[in-house]
C-alpha positions as CSV (number, residue, x, y, z in Angstrom):
1,M,-10.7,11.4,-1.7
2,N,-10.5,9.8,2.2
3,F,-8.5,6.9,3.4
4,I,-10.9,4.4,4.6
5,E,-9.4,0.8,5.4
6,G,-5.6,-0.4,5.4
7,Y,-4.9,-4.1,5.3
8,S,-1.2,-4.9,7.2
9,H,0.3,-8.0,5.5
10,R,2.8,-9.4,7.4
11,N,2.8,-7.0,9.9
12,G,4.1,-4.2,7.5
13,N,2.0,-1.9,9.6
14,V,4.6,-2.2,12.7
15,E,7.6,-0.8,10.7
16,W,5.4,2.2,9.6
17,E,4.3,2.6,13.4
18,K,8.1,2.1,14.7
19,R,8.9,5.3,12.5
20,E,6.0,7.1,14.0
21,L,4.9,7.1,9.9
22,D,1.2,5.5,10.0
23,E,-0.8,8.2,10.8
24,W,0.8,10.2,8.1
25,L,0.7,7.6,5.5
26,T,-3.3,7.4,6.0
27,D,-3.6,11.2,6.4
28,A,-1.6,11.6,3.1
29,F,-4.7,9.8,1.2
30,N,-7.1,12.3,3.2
31,A,-7.7,14.8,0.4
32,P,-11.7,16.1,0.5
33,A,-11.0,18.3,-2.4
34,I,-10.3,15.5,-4.4
35,R,-13.3,13.9,-5.6
36,L,-13.1,10.0,-6.8
37,E,-14.3,10.3,-10.2
38,A,-13.2,9.8,-13.9
39,H,-10.1,11.7,-15.0
40,A,-9.0,12.6,-11.5
41,T,-6.0,10.3,-11.8
42,P,-3.6,13.7,-12.2
43,A,-4.9,15.2,-9.5
44,I,-4.2,12.0,-7.4
45,R,-0.7,11.6,-8.1
46,E,0.0,15.4,-7.6
47,H,-1.6,15.2,-4.4
48,I,0.4,12.0,-3.4
49,R,3.8,13.3,-4.7
50,S,3.3,16.7,-3.0
51,E,2.7,15.0,0.3
52,L,5.6,12.6,-0.3
53,T,8.0,15.5,-1.4
54,K,7.2,17.3,1.8
55,E,8.3,14.7,3.9
56,G,11.6,14.3,2.1
57,W,10.7,10.9,-0.1
58,S,12.2,10.2,-3.5
59,E,10.8,10.9,-6.5
60,E,9.8,8.1,-8.9
61,L,13.0,5.8,-8.9
62,Y,14.2,2.5,-10.7
63,I,14.4,-0.6,-8.4
64,A,17.4,-2.1,-9.8
65,P,19.7,-1.7,-12.9
66,N,19.3,-4.8,-14.5
67,L,15.6,-4.3,-14.5
68,A,14.7,-1.6,-17.2
69,G,11.8,0.3,-16.8
70,A,10.9,-1.3,-13.5
71,T,10.2,1.7,-11.2
72,I,8.4,2.6,-7.7
73,F,6.7,5.5,-7.2
74,S,8.7,6.5,-4.0
75,R,11.2,5.5,-1.1
76,R,12.6,6.8,1.8
77,G,15.3,4.4,3.5
78,D,13.8,1.3,4.1
79,L,10.2,2.0,3.0
80,A,8.5,2.0,-0.3
81,I,5.4,3.3,-1.6
82,Q,3.9,2.2,-4.8
83,L,0.6,3.9,-6.3
84,Q,-1.3,2.3,-8.7
85,T,-3.8,4.5,-10.1
86,G,-4.8,3.5,-13.5
87,N,-4.4,-0.4,-14.9
88,I,-5.6,-2.7,-11.9
89,S,-4.5,-5.6,-13.7
90,R,-1.0,-4.0,-13.0
91,V,-1.5,-5.0,-9.2
92,F,0.4,-7.6,-9.0
93,Y,3.5,-6.3,-11.2
94,D,3.5,-3.7,-8.2
95,L,3.6,-6.2,-5.4
96,L,6.5,-8.3,-7.1
97,K,8.4,-5.0,-7.4
98,L,7.9,-4.3,-3.8
99,Q,8.5,-8.1,-2.8
100,Y,11.8,-7.9,-5.0
101,L,13.0,-4.7,-3.0
102,F,12.2,-6.7,0.4
103,N,14.0,-9.8,-0.9
104,S,16.8,-7.9,-1.5
105,N,17.3,-6.3,1.9
106,K,16.5,-2.9,0.4
107,I,13.4,-2.3,2.5
108,E,11.6,-3.4,5.7
109,A,8.0,-2.0,4.5
110,A,6.0,-0.9,1.8
111,A,2.4,0.6,1.3
Protein backbone atom coordinates (compact mmCIF):
# COMPACT_ATOMS: atom_id res chain seq x y z
CA MET A 1 0.00 0.00 0.00
CA ASN A 2 1.42 3.36 -0.98
CA PHE A 3 0.10 6.88 -0.53
CA ILE A 4 -0.46 8.37 -3.98
CA GLU A 5 -2.30 11.64 -3.68
CA GLY A 6 -4.10 13.87 -1.22
CA TYR A 7 -6.64 16.65 -1.50
CA SER A 8 -6.79 19.56 0.91
CA HIS A 9 -10.33 20.81 1.52
CA ARG A 10 -10.49 24.37 2.86
CA ASN A 11 -6.71 24.36 3.37
CA GLY A 12 -6.86 21.64 6.02
CA ASN A 13 -3.33 20.64 5.09
CA VAL A 14 -2.09 23.89 6.66
CA GLU A 15 -3.21 22.67 10.10
CA TRP A 16 -1.26 19.43 9.65
CA GLU A 17 1.79 21.38 8.42
CA LYS A 18 1.65 23.75 11.44
CA ARG A 19 2.01 20.75 13.70
CA GLU A 20 4.68 19.17 11.47
CA LEU A 21 2.43 16.13 10.98
CA ASP A 22 1.82 16.39 7.23
CA GLU A 23 4.68 14.09 6.22
CA TRP A 24 3.98 11.70 9.09
CA LEU A 25 0.36 11.42 7.96
CA THR A 26 1.21 10.51 4.37
CA ASP A 27 4.05 8.22 5.49
CA ALA A 28 1.61 6.27 7.69
CA PHE A 29 -0.09 5.09 4.50
CA ASN A 30 3.13 3.77 2.98
CA ALA A 31 3.34 0.08 3.78
CA PRO A 32 4.74 -1.80 0.78
CA ALA A 33 4.22 -5.15 2.54
CA ILE A 34 0.46 -4.63 2.48
CA ARG A 35 -1.04 -5.42 -0.90
CA LEU A 36 -4.29 -3.72 -1.86
CA GLU A 37 -6.41 -6.72 -2.70
CA ALA A 38 -9.55 -8.48 -1.55
CA HIS A 39 -9.62 -9.13 2.19
CA ALA A 40 -6.77 -6.69 2.92
CA THR A 41 -8.96 -4.53 5.17
CA PRO A 42 -7.85 -6.06 8.50
CA ALA A 43 -4.16 -5.62 7.63
CA ILE A 44 -4.70 -2.01 6.53
CA ARG A 45 -6.66 -1.10 9.65
CA GLU A 46 -4.14 -2.84 11.92
CA HIS A 47 -1.24 -1.02 10.26
CA ILE A 48 -2.85 2.41 10.53
CA ARG A 49 -3.96 1.75 14.14
CA SER A 50 -0.38 0.75 14.99
CA GLU A 51 1.03 3.92 13.41
CA LEU A 52 -1.46 6.07 15.31
CA THR A 53 -0.89 4.32 18.63
CA LYS A 54 2.90 4.82 18.34
CA GLU A 55 2.28 8.57 18.05
CA GLY A 56 -0.19 8.84 20.93
CA TRP A 57 -3.46 8.97 19.00
CA SER A 58 -6.65 7.70 20.60
CA GLU A 59 -8.46 4.47 19.97
CA GLU A 60 -11.83 4.68 18.22
CA LEU A 61 -14.06 7.08 20.15
CA TYR A 62 -17.58 8.42 20.25
CA ILE A 63 -17.95 11.93 18.87
CA ALA A 64 -20.68 12.92 21.36
CA PRO A 65 -22.65 11.22 24.13
CA ASN A 66 -26.01 12.02 22.51
CA LEU A 67 -25.02 10.51 19.14
CA ALA A 68 -25.17 6.80 19.92
CA GLY A 69 -22.87 4.73 17.77
CA ALA A 70 -21.25 7.69 15.98
CA THR A 71 -17.52 7.11 16.25
CA ILE A 72 -14.35 8.24 14.53
CA PHE A 73 -11.22 6.17 14.02
CA SER A 74 -8.87 8.38 16.05
CA ARG A 75 -8.31 11.82 17.50
CA ARG A 76 -5.40 13.68 19.06
CA GLY A 77 -5.92 17.19 20.30
CA ASP A 78 -7.68 19.21 17.65
CA LEU A 79 -7.00 16.77 14.79
CA ALA A 80 -9.02 13.71 13.79
CA ILE A 81 -8.55 10.77 11.46
CA GLN A 82 -11.38 8.76 9.95
CA LEU A 83 -10.50 5.57 8.09
CA GLN A 84 -13.00 4.00 5.68
CA THR A 85 -11.92 0.65 4.29
CA GLY A 86 -15.24 -0.98 3.63
CA ASN A 87 -18.58 0.34 2.50
CA ILE A 88 -17.86 3.38 0.31
CA SER A 89 -21.44 4.58 0.73
CA ARG A 90 -20.52 5.42 4.36
CA VAL A 91 -18.01 8.06 3.27
CA PHE A 92 -20.66 10.80 3.46
CA TYR A 93 -21.61 9.70 6.98
CA ASP A 94 -17.93 9.83 7.94
CA LEU A 95 -17.59 13.33 6.51
CA LEU A 96 -20.67 14.47 8.45
CA LYS A 97 -19.15 13.18 11.69
CA LEU A 98 -15.96 15.14 11.02
CA GLN A 99 -17.98 18.23 10.11
CA TYR A 100 -19.90 17.86 13.39
CA LEU A 101 -16.61 17.83 15.32
CA PHE A 102 -15.38 20.87 13.41
CA ASN A 103 -18.63 22.81 13.92
CA SER A 104 -18.52 21.90 17.63
CA ASN A 105 -15.01 23.44 17.83
CA LYS A 106 -13.55 20.08 18.85
CA ILE A 107 -11.19 19.78 15.86
CA GLU A 108 -9.43 22.16 13.48
CA ALA A 109 -8.71 19.62 10.75
CA ALA A 110 -9.16 15.99 9.82
CA ALA A 111 -7.82 13.37 7.46
